[in-house]
C-alpha positions in Angstrom: 24.7 -116.6 -74.0 25.2 -113.2 -72.4 28.3 -111.4 -73.3 30.3 -108.8 -71.3 29.1 -106.1 -73.6 25.6 -107.1 -73.1 26.1 -106.9 -69.3 27.8 -103.4 -69.6 25.0 -102.1 -71.8 22.5 -103.5 -69.4 24.3 -101.8 -66.5 24.6 -98.6 -68.4 20.9 -98.6 -69.2 20.1 -99.4 -65.5 22.5 -96.7 -64.4 21.0 -94.2 -66.8 17.5 -95.1 -65.6 18.6 -94.6 -62.0 20.2 -91.4 -62.9 17.1 -90.1 -64.7 14.9 -91.2 -61.8 17.2 -89.3 -59.4 17.0 -86.2 -61.6 13.2 -86.6 -61.8 13.2 -87.0 -58.0 15.3 -83.9 -57.7 13.0 -81.9 -59.9 9.9 -83.1 -58.0 11.6 -82.1 -54.7 12.3 -78.6 -56.0 8.7 -78.3 -57.3 7.5 -79.4 -53.8 9.7 -76.7 -52.1 8.4 -74.1 -54.5 4.9 -75.2 -53.9 5.4 -75.1 -50.1 6.8 -71.5 -50.5 3.8 -70.5 -52.4 1.4 -72.1 -50.0 3.3 -70.4 -47.1 3.0 -67.0 -48.8 -0.7 -67.6 -49.6 -1.2 -68.6 -45.9 0.4 -65.4 -44.7 -1.7 -63.3 -47.1 -4.8 -65.2 -45.9 -3.8 -64.5 -42.2 -3.2 -60.8 -43.0 -6.6 -60.5 -44.6 -8.4 -62.4 -41.8 -6.6 -60.1 -39.3 -7.8 -57.1 -41.3 -11.3 -58.5 -41.5 -11.4 -58.9 -37.7 -9.5 -55.8 -36.6 -8.1 -53.5 -39.3 -11.4 -52.9 -41.1 -13.0 -51.7 -37.9 -10.1 -49.4 -37.3 -10.3 -48.0 -40.8 -14.1 -47.7 -40.6 -13.7 -45.7 -37.4 -11.1 -43.5 -39.1 -13.3 -43.1 -42.2 -16.2 -42.0 -40.0 -14.0 -39.5 -38.1 -12.6 -38.0 -41.4 -16.2 -37.7 -42.7 -17.2 -35.9 -39.5 -14.1 -33.6 -39.8 -14.9 -32.9 -43.5 -18.5 -31.9 -42.6 -17.3 -29.7 -39.9 -14.7 -28.0 -42.1 -17.5 -27.5 -44.8 -19.7 -25.9 -42.2 -16.9 -23.7 -40.9 -16.1 -22.7 -44.5 -19.7 -21.8 -45.2 -19.7 -19.7 -42.1 -16.4 -18.0 -43.0 -17.6 -17.5 -46.5 -20.9 -15.8 -45.4 -18.9 -13.7 -42.9 -16.3 -12.5 -45.5 -19.2 -11.9 -48.0 -20.9 -9.7 -45.5 -17.6 -7.9 -44.6 -16.9 -7.3 -48.3 -20.5 -5.9 -48.8 -19.9 -3.5 -45.7 -16.5 -2.6 -47.1 -17.9 -1.8 -50.6 -20.6 0.4 -49.1 -18.1 2.2 -47.0 -15.9 2.8 -50.0 -18.8 4.0 -52.0 -19.7 6.4 -49.1 -16.2 7.7 -48.9 -16.0 8.1 -52.6 -19.2 10.0 -52.8 -18.1 12.2 -49.7 -14.8 12.9 -51.5 -16.6 13.9 -54.7 -18.9 16.2 -52.8 -15.9 17.8 -51.1 -14.1 18.2 -54.4 -17.3 19.8 -55.9 -17.6 22.2 -53.0 -13.9 23.1 -53.3 -14.3 23.6 -57.0 -17.3 25.8 -56.4 -15.5 27.8 -53.7 -12.4 28.2 -55.9 -14.6 29.3 -58.8 -16.6 31.8 -56.7 -13.2 33.1 -55.3 -12.1 34.0 -58.9 -15.3 35.8 -59.8 -14.2 39.2 -61.1 -14.7 40.7 -64.4 -12.0 38.7 -66.1 -13.2 35.5 -64.5 -16.9 36.2 -65.3 -15.8 36.7 -68.9 -13.9 33.3 -68.7 -16.9 31.6 -67.1 -19.0 32.9 -69.9 -16.5 31.6 -72.3 -16.6 28.3 -70.3 -13.1 27.3 -71.1 -11.5 27.1 -67.7 -14.6 25.4 -66.3 -14.4 22.8 -69.0 -10.7 22.2 -68.0 -11.7 22.1 -64.3 -14.4 19.5 -65.1 -11.9 17.3 -67.1 -9.5 17.4 -64.1 -12.3 16.5 -61.7 -13.5 13.7 -64.0 -10.0 12.3 -64.2 -9.8 12.5 -60.5 -13.1 10.7 -60.2 -12.0 7.9 -62.6 -8.7 7.6 -60.7 -10.6 7.3 -57.4 -13.0 4.7 -58.9 -10.0 2.7 -60.2 -8.4 2.9 -56.8 -11.6 1.9 -55.1 -11.8 -1.1 -57.4 -8.2 -2.1 -56.7 -8.9 -1.9 -53.0 -11.9 -4.1 -53.4 -10.0 -6.6 -55.3 -7.2 -6.6 -52.8 -9.9 -7.2 -50.1 -11.2 -10.1 -52.1 -7.8 -11.6 -52.3 -7.1 -11.1 -48.6 -10.4 -12.8 -47.8 -9.5 -15.7 -50.1 -6.1 -16.0 -48.4 -7.6 -16.0 -45.1 -9.9 -18.8 -46.1 -7.0 -20.9 -47.5 -5.1 -20.3 -44.3 -8.0 -21.4 -42.2 -8.5 -24.5 -44.3 -4.7 -25.3 -43.9 -5.0 -24.9 -40.2 -7.9 -27.3 -40.2 -5.7 -29.9 -41.9 -7.1 -29.9 -45.4 
């Protein structure tokens, strides 16, 4: 004999089973949708890489080749500019040395003329005592060291200007 309670329990069990199956079905549908999205995303990625393989890689290979050529050209130009500025610096140093030597020669001649102009009895005595001549030598040595320092500063400034020119040339070349 089946009672009403048994039927209700049986219906509740069936109802719960149907509800559980619907929930399971719902979960499976959401998993299927999620899997479809992942498949679609992977398909787009695959299509992108196939497109890159067929077209993009060739474009990039050409661009890389072009950039390598540009780099080689810039290096060559830089070496040429470096050699040019090295030679220019050498010429400037030689010119500075010549100017310095000429200036020292003129100072020596002027000192000699000045010394000869003062040659009287008192000056001869001073020359014999050698005091004023020592002072003149100190003065001229100081002038010589000042000139050497200024020549060195000019050479350093020339080197800095050459470096700036090279940097500007590199910037204009796009590096």
